N, C-alpha and C positions, 0 to 999 in steps of 0.2 A: 708684169711691171706697167702696163699701160697706165691705168688708174694712178698707182704713188710719182710715175713722173707727170702727169697732168698736173698734180701737187708742184711737182720738184722744179717743173719749168720757169717758173715764174724767178728762183734763184740759178738757174742754169740755163746758159745759153745757145745749147745745143750737145748731142752729142758724138759730132764730129767739129773740127774746125772749118770745115766748108760751111756750115750752120753757123758758127759763132762770129765769123767773118762780116756779115751785113751788120749784124748788130753791134760788132767794134767800129763799124765805120759809119753808123747813124749815131753813136756819142762822140765819134771825134767829130761832125759836123757839129755837134751841139756846144763846140768848144769845150771836150770833156776826154782825158787821157784815157786809157785801159793797161790793166796788167793783166794777161791771159795766164790762166789755170788750168793746167791739164789735171785732174779729178785722181785722186788714187793716192794710197798709203800703204806701208808695211809690206813691199814686197819681199818675198823668203827665199828665190829662186835667182839664179844670176843671167839665165836664158831670160824672165821677163824683167831684172832690170838694167840689161844691155839693152832691150828692146825699148824700153822707157825712155832710158839713153839716147836712141835715133828717136824719137817721138819727140822729145825736147830740143834737138837740135833740127829737126825737120820745122819745129813750129818757129824758131829762131830764123829759120831762113823762109819759113811762109811769110811771116810777117815782114820783111824786107821786099819778099818778091810781091805783094799786097799794097803795098805801101800805106800800112797802117799804123796809126802811133799807138803802139804797143812794147811794152816791156813782159817779161815773163816772170811768174813765182814756180817755184819747186819747192817738191818735199825731199829731203834726205831719204827718209825711208822707202823712197820710190825708184832711188838709184842703189841702193843696198844697205842701207845701213845695218840693218837688222844682220844683214851678211856677213861684213869684216868691215870695220872702219876706212883701212886703208883702200879697200877695193871700191868704196863709196867715194872717198877722196880724188881717187884717180879718174873714177866717172863724174863728178863734180869739175874737176879741172877741166878734164876733155869738151865738155860742156861750157865754160869758161874763154876757151881757148877760141872756139867758134862766138860767142857773145863777143869778144875782142874784134875777132874778123871784123863782126858787122857792126861794130861799135853801138852794140846792144847791150841791155842791163839781165840779170839777171838776180831775183829775190829768192833770199832763203827763207822758206817760212819756218816758221816756229810749231814745235808739235808739243805731245804732252809733256809732263815734267822729267818723264825715264829718259828725254830725249835732248834737254836745254841744256845740260852742259859739253855734250859730245857735238850737238850744232853749234854752239859758239864758240868752242875750240877748231871746228874745221873751216869756220867763217872766217875767223882770226887768219887760217892758214891761208885761204884763198885771197883775202884783204891786202896779204904782204903782197902775193901776185897779182892779183888783178884790179885791184885800188876800185876805181870808178864805177867797174862793172859788174859789181856784185854788191848784195846788201841783207840785212836780216829785219826778223821781226822779234820785239822783244813785247812781252805781257807785262801789262802795270801789276794785274793781281798777285803776281809771285813775289813770297816775301823775299828773292834774291835778287831783285829788279832791282831796287835802288842800287846795289854796289856794281850789277852788271851794266845799267844805264849810264853810269859814270864812268866805266871803265871804257866803254864803246865810244861816248862823247870825247874821250881823251883822246883816243885813236881818229877822230875824226869819221868814223865809220855813218853809212847811209843806213839808217834806223827808222823803222815803219812802227809807231806804237800802237798797241790797240789792247784794249782792256784784259783780252784772253776767252777762249772760245771751248777750253777742256774742264772737264768736272775735276777740282783738284782738292784734295783734304786741306782740314783748317791750318794742318802743321806745316802746309805747304803754299796756300793762297788765301786772300782775305775771301771771305765770304761776305759781305755785308755791301751793297751797293755805295751807300755813302764812302765806307773806306776805299774801295776801287776808286771811285770818282778823284778821291783828294790823292790819292796814288799818280792816278793817270796824271793830274795838274801837277804836281811835282815834279813826275818826268819828263813831260812835256816843256816845263820850265826850262829843264839841263839842257835837253836836245835843243829849245829854240834861242837857247843864251850859249850854245858851245858849237853847234853845228854847221855846217853848211846850209843843207837843206831837207831839214824832219820832216817824217811823212805823217800824217795826224790822224790815225783811221779811227773813226768814230759815226757813228749815226745818235749819238746822245746830243739834245740840243743842248743841254749845261753846259756839254764841256766845248760843244762848237761856238758858244756863246763867250766860252770862258777865255779861249784861244783866241776869239776876234780881240776883246778886251785886251788881254795879257799883250798880244803883238800891237796892238794899236798904241799901249801905253810907253812901250817898250821902243818904240821907234821900228819895228821889224817889217818890214816891207810884204805885201801880199806876196810878191816872187820869191820870197825865201823859204818857202815851205811849202806843202801841198794839206787839202784836206782828203781823204779818203774813204769811201764806203763801199758796199758789196752790190751786185747786179742782184736787182730787183728791189732793191730797197731803198727809198728817199729820192727816187730819180727828180723831181720837182725840187727838193734842196739841193741836189748837185747843179741844176740848171739857173738856181738862183744864185748859188755862190760864185758858180763861173762867170753870170752875168755881172756879178759885185765886184769882179776881178780876181778872185783869188784860183788857184791853182788847185784844180779837180781831177781826181782818178778814179774810178771805179774798179774793181776787179772783178773778172769776167771769167767765173768757172764756165769749163765744158769737157765734156767727156761719157763715158759710157760707167765709170766706177763715182756715181754723182749720192746714192743713198748714204754713206758716210759724214759725207758732207750736210747733205739735206736734214740728215737728222741733229746735226749739231745747231745749225741755224734756227730750228725749232727750239731747242733746248734752250738756246741763251736768253730768249725772252719770250715770253706767254704772249708779246702783243704779236710777235711775228707766227702763231699759228691762226690767228682771227686774220690777218693781213691775207696770208693764203687763199683763206676759207672762203674770203669776201671780195678775192680779184681773182681768182683762177678764171672764171668765165667770162670776165674784160676782154677785151680788144686791145 
């Protein structure tokens, strides 16, 4: 696995938290906030799910101990969603108890469409109890997102809006990039107009410029939202946005289970393959 990881390390900050922390600290020094993401998905047994919960709790505690500016992102299938919904809910609430104790924040990541409904349902349950300590991800390309984003905005939820990273059929998701961009702009406007602090997750220059123009025209201050990007992509753009006074956050994945994540990053955009090939040998 050494050669594949030489490619993946452009998108993955290390195979352990100790390896990731110096990279997080460097981003913080550049004025960029971070969300740490322990890689993995689709846990099928309770022993592994319990171990993952312990890792997530240790991650929250490690962030406090290291003094880095970071939140965390989790996948519910890592906490046992494929095993039992109530078991997963209990694990999620145990984690959020720790997050609230440390005044931390947990982002519930969105997985494939088989999990969309149950993920939103569990988020709503958690949001009623933990409020500002929990948020969710919504994918713009799904047909159902128009209804979901309006409902979540009405609740005052903390929403991270992305295009969508999973390959979904036409009956469930938009396929053309022009249509996805149009939907993204529509939903971003809903969040910017109706929520306290939306998270705009995109590397797309057209969408970045649209958000800048929209917020300027609407009188929405730069402190009222943040741009988010993924580790290994557009770092100079992140620094430029931060220098312009925008809030910027980078998702920093780490861990040994990096293959599915890395594969999706390559499938999202053909340009990513060329990016990895041209940069893997640069320092």
